[in-house]
N, C-alpha and C positions, 0 to 999 in steps of 0.2 A: 433473609437473604436474597442479595441480588443479583439476577443474572445478566450476567456478560455473555457476550457474542459467541466466545471462547466455550462458559457452562450449556449456552443453547446448542452449539454442536457438536457439545458430549453424552451430550442426552440424544439428539437424530440420531447419531450414529450409537449408539448402542438400546434406543430402541426399531434402531434400521436392521442393526445384527440382529437383536432378538424375533424381531417377525421375518426375516429371511429362515434363521434356523424353525422360526415356530413350521410357517408352511412349506419350506424347502423351494425349488428349484419350480414347480407348477404357481405360487406366487410371483416370481423372477419374471418366469414367461408371460404372466397373467402384467404386469405392470408393463413390462418393454413392450406390450399389444398394446397397450395405451396409452402408452407415451407415443409408437409411434404411431395408432387412430389420430389421436392428441395433432403431432404437426401433418399429416395427413390433411385433414379437417381444415388447421390453421391455412392452410398453405392452397384448396380446392377452394372451399367455403366462403371467398374474400365475395361479392355483390361486381358482377362485372368483369370475373374474370374470363 
């Protein structure tokens, strides 16, 4: 069975929904916090900034 981008996208979506249902709002807040921290570090951690 070959995996094209549609199958990969579907599997990723199902996995994301499963993880969200499993961990609930706490996991969502952790993911958002990690995303915000990553954006902050990439903006402010450049040498010579």
